[in-house]
C-alpha positions as CSV (number, residue, x, y, z in Angstrom):
1,M,0.0,0.0,0.0
2,K,1.4,3.3,-1.0
3,L,1.1,6.1,1.5
4,P,0.6,9.7,0.4
5,I,3.6,12.0,0.7
6,H,3.0,15.3,2.4
7,Y,5.5,18.1,2.0
8,S,5.6,21.2,4.0
9,G,5.5,24.6,2.4
10,R,9.2,25.3,3.0
11,R,10.2,21.9,1.5
12,V,8.1,22.6,-1.6
13,A,9.6,26.0,-2.0
14,L,13.2,24.7,-1.5
15,M,12.6,22.0,-4.0
16,G,11.4,24.5,-6.5
17,I,14.3,26.8,-5.9
18,C,16.8,23.9,-6.3
19,S,15.1,22.8,-9.5
20,L,15.4,26.3,-11.0
21,A,19.0,26.7,-9.8
22,A,19.8,23.3,-11.5
23,M,18.4,24.5,-14.8
24,L,20.0,27.9,-14.8
25,P,23.3,26.9,-16.4
26,F,21.4,25.2,-19.3
27,Y,19.3,28.4,-19.8
28,A,22.4,30.6,-19.7
29,A,24.3,28.4,-22.2
30,G,21.3,28.6,-24.6
31,A,21.0,32.3,-24.2
32,Q,24.8,32.7,-24.9
33,E,24.6,30.5,-28.0
34,E,21.6,32.6,-29.3
35,N,23.6,35.8,-28.9
36,G,26.6,34.2,-30.7
37,F,28.7,33.9,-27.5
38,T,29.9,30.5,-26.2
39,V,32.3,29.8,-23.4
40,N,34.8,28.3,-25.9
41,G,34.5,31.4,-28.2
42,V,34.9,33.8,-25.4
43,L,38.0,31.9,-24.0
44,A,39.5,31.7,-27.5
45,N,39.0,35.4,-28.0
46,E,40.6,36.2,-24.6
47,M,43.6,34.0,-25.3
48,Q,44.2,35.7,-28.7
49,N,44.0,39.2,-27.2
50,A,46.0,38.3,-24.0
51,K,49.1,40.4,-23.4
52,L,52.1,38.2,-22.8
53,S,54.0,40.0,-19.9
54,M,57.0,37.7,-20.0
55,L,57.6,37.7,-23.8
56,F,61.3,37.7,-24.7
57,D,62.2,40.8,-26.7
58,G,65.9,40.9,-26.2
59,E,68.6,40.9,-28.9
60,T,71.8,39.6,-27.3
61,A,72.8,36.4,-25.6
62,E,73.1,38.3,-22.3
63,D,69.6,39.5,-22.7
64,C,68.5,35.9,-23.2
65,R,70.3,34.7,-20.1
66,L,68.8,37.5,-18.0
67,W,65.3,36.8,-19.3
68,Q,65.7,33.0,-18.7
69,A,66.7,33.6,-15.1
70,K,63.7,35.9,-14.6
71,F,61.4,33.5,-16.3
72,R,62.7,30.5,-14.3
73,K,62.2,32.4,-11.1
74,K,58.6,33.2,-12.0
75,I,57.8,29.6,-13.1
76,N,59.3,28.3,-9.9
77,Q,57.2,30.8,-7.9
78,L,54.0,29.7,-9.7
79,L,54.6,26.0,-9.6
80,G,55.9,25.9,-6.0
81,D,58.0,23.2,-4.5
82,S,58.4,20.2,-6.9
83,K,60.8,18.1,-4.8
84,P,59.5,14.6,-4.1
85,H,59.0,13.5,-0.5
86,R,62.2,12.2,1.1
87,V,60.7,9.0,2.6
88,I,58.8,6.8,0.3
89,S,57.1,3.8,1.9
90,R,56.3,0.6,0.1
91,I,53.5,-1.8,0.9
92,K,53.8,-5.4,-0.2
93,I,50.6,-6.7,-1.6
94,T,50.2,-10.5,-1.8
95,T,47.8,-12.3,-4.1
96,S,47.2,-15.5,-2.3
């Protein structure tokens, strides 16, 4: 025997809000495509127009060495520590 489910007013309102919130990205994507804008198109446009702040524009070997040192410093700052952990523990797994 199936019992009727009774929802409170708050629960119904919350379910409605969640349903609308779940559909919002699909609605926004459709609106963007209708206007000729897509996420991929916007990103491609931004990448093409991005100013490269660390672009090499030197002329001599010394300019290149200075740029490389500056670039290496920035890359290391962005990537952080990349040294492996000193202690690596092994676990033996048997298949018996």
